[in-house]
N, C-alpha and C positions, 0 to 999 in steps of 0.2 A: 454526622459520622458516616452514614450510608452514602451520602452524596460524595464525600471526599474519597471513600473507598472505590466508588464507581468511577469517578473522574480519574482517579489514579491509574486505572487500567485503560483509559481512553487512548486510542491511537494518536500518536503525535503527528497530526496532519496540520501543516502550517498553511493557513489560508490568507491570501492578500487580496485586497480589492484590485480590480483591473479596469482599464478604461473600456468604454463601450465599443471602441473600434476593434478591440481584441475579440469581443463577443460577436460583433457583427461581421467580421471579416470572412466567415465561412471557410476558414482554412484549417486543415488538420495536419499534424505531423504524423507521417507514416512510420519512419524509423530514423534512428541516429547511428552514425558511425563516428565514434569518438576516439581520438588519439591523445593520450596524456603523457607528458614527460615531466619528471621531477629531477632537477639537478641536486647535487650534494649540498648546495647553499640553502636549499629548502625555503626560499622566500617567495616562490611563485610556482604555479603549475603552467606549463606551456601546453596549450590545448588547440587542437584542430577538430572542429565539429562539422561533419558533412550531414546535412539535414534534408531529408526528402519530404516534400509537402504535397498535399492534394487540396485543390480548391474547387468549390462548387459554383462560384459566381465569377463573373468577369471583373476583376479589380486590378488596380495598378499600384496599390500600396497597402501595407498592413503593419501591425505591431506585434511584438513578442515580449514576454517578460525576460529580462536579462540583467544580471547584476551590474549596477552602475559603476562599480569600482574596477571592473575588468579593463585591461588595456588592449584595445582592439588593434590588431595589425592590419587586417583586411577583411572585407566581406565581398564574396564573389558569387555569381550565379553561373550555372552551367548552361551554355547555349551550344547545342550540338556537342562537339567534343572539346570545346574551349571554355575556360573559366574567365568570366568578364567581371571587372570591378563593378560593384553595386553600391549605389548611394544609400547612406544610412545616417541616423542621428541617435546617439545614445543619450537618454535623459537621466535626470537625477532620481527619478522614482522607479528605478529598476525596469525601464522599458526601452526597447530599441525600435525605432521607426524605420521601416525598410521600403525602398522603392523597387518594384518589380520591373526589370528591363522590358522594353516594349515588345521584343520578339517572343516573350513568355506570357504576355497578358492573356492570350487566347488559349494557353495550355492548361489542361486540368491538373497536370503534375509538373513539378519543377524541383530543382535541387539547388541548395545554397551551401557555401563553404564559409565558415567563420574561423579565423585565426586570431588567437588572443591569449593574454596572460591573466590567470586568476591569482590574486595576491594571497599569500599565506602570512597573516599578521603576526602570529606567534610561532616560534620555532617548534617543530614536532619533536616531542620527547618520547611518548609511548604510543599515542594514537592520534589519528587525524580523521575527521569525518565531515562530509558535506553531502547534502542531497538536494532535492528540488527546492526546499525552503531557502537555500542559499543562492538560488538562481544561477548555478554555476554553468549551466548550459541554456541556450535560448529555448523558450518553451511557451506553450499555451496553457493557461491555468487549469482548464478542466479536461486536458487531453491525455490520452495514453498512447504509447508507441513502443515498438520493439527497438532493440539497440544491440550494438556491439561496441565494447570499449577495450582498447589495447593500451596498457600502461607500462611505461619504462621507468623504473624507480630504483633507487639505491638498494643493494642486495640485503641490507639490514631490515628492510620492510617486507611485509606480505600485504598484497592488495586484495580486497574483497569487494564484491558488488552484488547486484541482483542477478537472478537467472542461473546460468551454468558456467562453471570454470572450464574453459576450452584448452588453455595452455598456461603453464607456469615454467619458465625457462630462465635459469640464472646464467649470466655470461659477463665476464670481465668486470666484476664488481657491481653489476646492475642485474635486475630481473625484469622479465617481461611477463605480464599477466594479461590474459585475454578472457573476458567474460561476455556472454551474450544471452539473449532470450529470443526465442522464435515467436513468442506470444507478446502482445502489448502489455506494458506495465505502466503504473502511475508514477513511480519514483525511480530515478537512476542514482543510487548512492555511490559514493567513492570513499572507500575506507582504507586507511593504512594503519597497520599495527606492527609492533615489534614482537615477533613470535616468542622470543625468549621470556617475555613478561607473562606469557599465558600457559596454562595447563590445557592442552588440546585433547579432547576425547571424542572419538567418532564411533558411532554405532550403525551397523547395517540393519535397516528396517525394510524387510522384503527386498526389493531390488533398488532401494534408495538409501541415502545416508542421512543421518541426523548428526550434526557436528556442533560441539560446544567449545568455546574458548573461555575458560574460567581464569579469573585473576588470582585465585589462590589455589593451593594444592590440598584439598580435603577429599581424598579418594572415595571414602565411603559415601559422603553426602553427594558428591558430584556424580558418582555412578548411579545413585538412586534417582537423581534429577534426569539424567539422560535415559534411564530405563523408563521412567514415567513419560518422558517426551516421546519415546519410541512407541509405547503402548497407544498413546493418543494419536500419534501420526498414523499408525496402522489402522486404527479404528476409522478415522476420517477417510483414509485412502480406500478402504473397503466400502464404507457406508455411503460416501458421496461420489467418489470417482477417483481414478488414478491421478496422482500428483504429477504435474507436467514439468518437473525439473529433477535434476539428478541428486540434489542435496539441499537440505534445509540447515542453515547455519545460524547459531546464536553466538553473539559476542557480548561478554560482560563489559559494561562501561562504568568506570568508577565514579565519574562526575555526572552521571545521567540520572534523570528521574523518569520512572515509568518505562514504557517500551515503545520503540519506533519500529513499525512493521513495514518491511519492504517485501518484494516478491522473492522468496528464497533466502532472505536475510532478515534477522531480527536483532536489533540492538537493545539490550536489556540492562537497566541500571543495577548497580550492586545492591541497592535496597530491595529490589524485586528478587534478585537471586538469593538474597538472605531469606526471603519468605519461602522460596522453593526449598531451601535447606531445612526449614522448619516443617516441611510437609504441606505448606499451603500452595496449592497448585492452580488456583483459579487463573492467574495471569499466564501461566504456562499453557494451560488448555485453550484459553481464549486466543492467544497469539498464534497457536498452531491451527486452530479452526479457521482463523482469518486467512490462512494461506489458500483456502478454498473460496470463501466468500469474504471479500475485503481486499485481498491482495492477489486473488486469482480471477474472481469475478468482481468487477468494480462498480460501486455506486457512482452516479454522475455528480460531480462536485457542484454544490449550490443548487442542485435540482431537488424536486420534491421526493422525499423518501431516502435521501442520501444517507442519513445517519441510521435509518432503519436497516438498510442493507449493509452498512459498514460496521454496525455494532450490535443491533438487536438480533440480526440473523446469526452472526458467528457466536454471539452469547448463547443463543438457543442451541446451536450445534454443540457448544461446550456442555450444556446441560444434558444433551442426548448422550454424550460420552460419560458424564457422571452417572446417568441411569444405567448404562451398559456396564461400566466398570465397577460401580459401587452398588447402589440399590435404588428402588423406586422412592423410598422415603427421602433419601438425600436429594434426589431430583425434585420432588415436590417441595421440599423445604427451601431449596435454593431458587425455585421458580416463584413460589408464593411470597417469600419474605420481602423482596423488593416490590412486588406488586401490591402487597398490603400497605407498604410505605407510600406508594403512588396513590392509593385510594384516599389517603388523608388530604390530598390536594385535588382529587378528581372533580372536575366540573366547576372549580373555582376560577377566579380571574387569572390565577397563575398557571392554570392548566393550559396545555397547548396540544392541538392535534398532532399525532405522530408525523403526518405527511408535511407539516408546515415548519418543522424545526430546522432552522438554518445553521445553527451552531449550538453546541452544548456549553452555555455560559451561565446557567443558573442551576440550582439544586432541582427545581421543578422539571426543567427540560431533561436533566439526567434521569430523574425518576420515570419520565415518560419513555425514554429510550431503553433504559436498563430494566425497568419494572413492567411497564405496560407492553412494550414491544415484544419481548419473549412470550408473554402471556397470550398475546394475540396469535402468535405463531403456534402455540400449543393448542389453542382452540381450533385453529385451522387444521392442524393435524388430526384432532379428534373428529372433526367434521368429515375429513377425507378417509379416515381409518389409516392405520400405521403402514400398511402395504402401499396404498396409493401415495401417502406422504413420502415414503422412501423413494418411490419411483419418480415422483414429482421433483424431489430434491436432486436426484441424480440427473434427470433431464434438464433441470434448470442450470446445473453446473456445466453439463456437456454442451448445451446450446449457447451458453454465454461465457465460457472460459476464455480469458484474454479479451473480454469485451466489456462495454458499459451496460449495466443493468438498470433500466429505468422502471418506474412503477408500472407504466403501461406494458413494458416487456414482461414484468412479473405476472401481470394479470393474463397476458396472452398465453404464457406457459401454463398458467393455472386453468385456463378455459378447457383444456383437454379433460380435466378431472371434474368439471362443473357441469353436470348433465342438465340440471334445471335452472342454472343461473344463480342459485342461492349463495354459493361460495363467494362469488365476486361481489354480490350485493353485501354480504356480511363483512368481507374484508374492507370494502369501501367505507362502510359504516364505522368500523373499528378504527380505520386509519384517519378518516377525515373528521370525525366527531371528537369532542372532548368527552371525558367521563369514563366510568368503568365499563367493562364489556361483559357480555353474558357468559356465565360460567356453565 
């Protein structure tokens, strides 16, 4: 039961294997400029993607992940002020192989333009959602990038994405929405909803907004949910650092399980919203905390410590809010209960060092991440004292916001507070070894 409850709150991060050439290409996506059009027929999205790349080695070809069902019109590279056709091959395993034109081989930065149609297999009734798991834009599996997306859609829809809404302009039966983020993000979601199906509630939280799209109209329950969300948001905004977007949006999804966390946008299943209405706010607090660490500062996918930074850390931030808004007893109970469950498998063959967990696909791995991980962070806080911990947390966020946080980066930030080297030795021991940790 504990494992199922923990896994239920796990971020819906879709991970696919990628070929070694993707990993070895030494190419990063810097930013995307996406233009999306949806005609009234609703059977495809017409997309133009301008992608700016940076490479650290001299290569003449590379691969990106890209949905193999798209219909590509053209791929071009920018050479001086001209767009030149570029050779490519789209394979069946969601990969596109690209040839870099010879004039760009020696360039560290270059730009490509992709024109294509993304199929919509089922007519859109109330909601349409795609993100990086659908490979709807060409990408590198472990990359983050800033973006701007401009969408022209039928006026009956509202379009939402990550980051900030820059423009919403209805005209002649269509609407244009422009979203962008100035910091890098892991996911670029594209969401269409019919506003008439939703009860929209927006609350001003300091100088930001928290917005909910509820599928039902239960004013008393919905007001309580958004009030609680605003309280948690304000806590993290003060305790960790200023939120770097104008609005945090929740959308209730009827046929969704769990929560999918994007930067500035959280898609939440009706089953989770029902828990909120009953006063069970763990999933609410966790997804908001993840806007700072998880969807604000990012773990490196498939790297050592990814799940520790993506789940253990925001889970501990949630517990900090529980302590602040409730009491120390509630904090201790919610910290120790999953850790005691972990202790039942600690040191056995099924135990795994935190640093080595590649995916949460067993009960034991879930117990390590949800039980042992937050406990390790609590011990670290006690070693540092609360004032140093709070300063460390703020600096960790400020130094890595919109960036990838690796375990080595984490220790580098920690070194400032580690006068005799004991903190890093202890965190290494707790992260790399199996078994229980010193209390």
